[in-house]
C-alpha positions as CSV (number, residue, x, y, z in Angstrom):
1,M,-0.3,-0.3,0.3
2,A,1.2,3.2,-0.9
3,D,2.1,6.1,2.0
4,S,1.4,9.8,2.2
5,A,4.6,10.8,0.3
6,D,3.5,8.8,-2.6
7,R,0.0,9.7,-2.8
8,P,-0.3,14.2,-3.3
9,E,-3.9,13.9,-3.0
10,R,-3.7,12.4,0.7
11,E,-0.9,14.0,1.5
12,L,-2.9,17.1,0.5
13,V,-5.4,16.2,2.8
14,L,-3.5,15.3,6.1
15,R,-1.5,18.8,5.4
16,A,-5.3,20.9,5.5
17,L,-6.7,18.9,8.3
18,G,-4.2,20.4,11.1
19,P,-4.9,24.2,10.3
20,S,-8.4,23.3,10.2
21,I,-8.8,22.2,14.0
22,P,-8.1,25.6,14.8
23,A,-10.4,26.8,12.5
24,F,-13.4,24.7,14.4
25,L,-12.2,26.0,17.4
26,V,-12.4,30.0,16.5
27,A,-16.3,28.9,14.6
28,A,-16.9,27.2,17.7
29,G,-16.6,29.7,19.8
30,A,-17.2,33.1,17.4
31,G,-20.8,31.5,16.7
32,W,-20.8,31.1,21.0
33,V,-20.5,34.7,21.7
34,I,-22.5,35.7,18.8
35,G,-25.2,33.1,19.1
36,G,-25.3,31.4,22.2
37,P,-24.4,27.4,22.9
38,G,-26.9,26.5,19.3
39,G,-24.5,28.9,17.6
40,G,-21.4,27.7,18.7
41,A,-23.1,23.9,17.6
42,S,-24.0,25.2,14.2
43,A,-21.0,27.1,13.4
44,A,-18.5,23.7,14.0
45,I,-21.0,21.4,12.4
46,G,-20.9,23.9,9.4
47,V,-17.1,23.8,9.8
48,A,-16.4,20.3,9.7
49,L,-19.0,19.9,7.3
50,V,-16.7,21.2,5.2
51,I,-13.5,19.6,6.7
52,A,-15.1,16.9,6.1
53,N,-16.5,17.2,2.3
54,F,-12.4,18.6,1.6
55,A,-11.3,15.2,3.0
56,A,-14.1,13.2,1.1
57,H,-13.2,14.9,-2.4
58,G,-8.9,14.7,-2.0
59,L,-9.6,10.9,-1.1
60,S,-12.3,9.6,-3.5
61,L,-10.2,11.5,-6.1
62,S,-6.7,9.6,-5.0
63,W,-8.8,6.4,-5.4
64,A,-9.9,7.3,-8.5
65,S,-6.8,8.2,-10.0
66,R,-5.7,4.6,-9.7
67,V,-8.8,3.4,-11.8
68,S,-8.6,5.8,-14.7
69,I,-9.3,9.0,-16.4
70,A,-13.0,8.9,-17.1
71,V,-13.7,7.7,-13.7
72,V,-11.8,11.0,-12.0
73,Q,-13.5,12.8,-14.8
74,A,-17.1,10.9,-13.0
75,V,-15.9,11.7,-9.3
76,A,-14.8,15.1,-9.9
77,L,-18.1,16.3,-11.4
78,G,-20.0,13.4,-9.8
79,G,-18.7,13.7,-6.6
80,F,-19.0,17.4,-6.7
81,V,-22.7,16.9,-6.5
82,V,-23.4,14.3,-4.2
83,R,-20.8,16.0,-1.9
84,L,-23.2,18.9,-2.4
85,G,-26.9,17.3,-1.6
86,V,-25.2,15.5,1.7
87,L,-24.4,19.4,2.7
88,L,-27.3,20.6,2.1
89,G,-29.2,17.4,3.8
90,V,-27.8,17.8,6.9
91,M,-28.7,21.6,6.8
92,F,-32.6,20.6,6.5
93,A,-32.1,17.4,8.5
94,L,-30.8,20.2,11.3
95,N,-33.1,23.0,10.6
96,A,-35.7,20.6,12.4
97,V,-33.5,21.3,15.6
98,P,-35.0,23.8,18.0
99,W,-31.5,24.9,19.1
100,F,-30.0,24.9,15.2
101,S,-28.7,28.0,14.0
102,P,-29.0,28.3,9.9
103,L,-27.7,31.7,10.3
104,A,-24.3,30.8,11.8
105,F,-24.2,27.4,9.5
106,G,-23.8,29.2,7.0
107,L,-21.6,32.6,8.7
108,A,-19.5,29.4,9.4
109,V,-19.5,27.6,6.1
110,V,-19.1,30.0,3.5
111,P,-15.6,31.6,5.1
112,A,-14.5,28.1,5.8
113,T,-14.8,27.4,2.5
114,L,-13.0,30.0,1.1
115,L,-10.2,29.3,3.5
116,L,-9.5,25.9,2.8
117,L,-10.0,26.6,-1.2
118,A,-6.8,29.4,-0.6
119,F,-4.9,26.6,1.9
120,E,-5.6,24.3,-1.0
121,T,-4.0,26.8,-3.8
122,R,-1.3,28.4,-1.8
123,L,-0.5,24.1,-1.5
124,V,-0.7,23.6,-5.4
125,L,1.4,26.6,-6.2
126,R,4.2,25.6,-4.3
127,G,4.2,22.6,-5.8
128,L,2.2,19.8,-4.4
129,G,0.0,17.8,-6.3
130,G,3.0,18.2,-9.5
131,A,3.6,14.7,-8.9
132,L,0.0,13.8,-9.9
133,Q,-0.3,10.7,-12.0
134,I,-3.2,9.5,-13.2
135,P,-2.9,5.9,-15.1
136,P,-3.7,6.0,-19.2
137,D,-7.5,4.7,-19.2
138,P,-7.1,1.4,-20.6
139,V,-9.5,1.6,-23.6
140,A,-6.9,4.3,-25.0
141,E,-4.1,1.7,-23.6
142,R,-5.7,-1.3,-26.3
143,A,-6.6,1.4,-29.3
144,A,-2.9,2.2,-29.2
145,G,-2.0,-1.2,-29.2
146,A,-4.1,-1.8,-31.7
147,L,-3.2,0.9,-33.6
148,A,1.1,0.5,-33.4
149,V,0.8,-3.9,-34.1
150,R,-1.6,-2.4,-37.5
151,E,0.9,-0.2,-38.3
152,G,4.2,-2.4,-37.6
């Protein structure tokens, strides 16, 4: 099994988890101060979902990159819709709970997402992900081999 150094996506996820802990605590504290215990819990849940969303995306792309480019595309596009649906589903489910604050949740999710994207961009610009290798599509490989035989 490959370690995290062999999989840039996993390394990106692991590096993002470190700064996410203080962000989680700051969001929970700010939500608590502004909206009481319900606001704190709502903000904390929002940030936790952003972190989980990011980790799910990175790890699913890591898995897909070992399969084929078509699977990477499907996971990248379809996974976004699925993860967004989960985020909205959790928000609507929590909205039925009396202590939940959609305002605190939203005010935590949006900046957490923007900060996470900025962090990810910084890591990518510093070269993380440059070693990403996506294997060729097996169908394309077979077609190239057949073409080489015909031309050969």
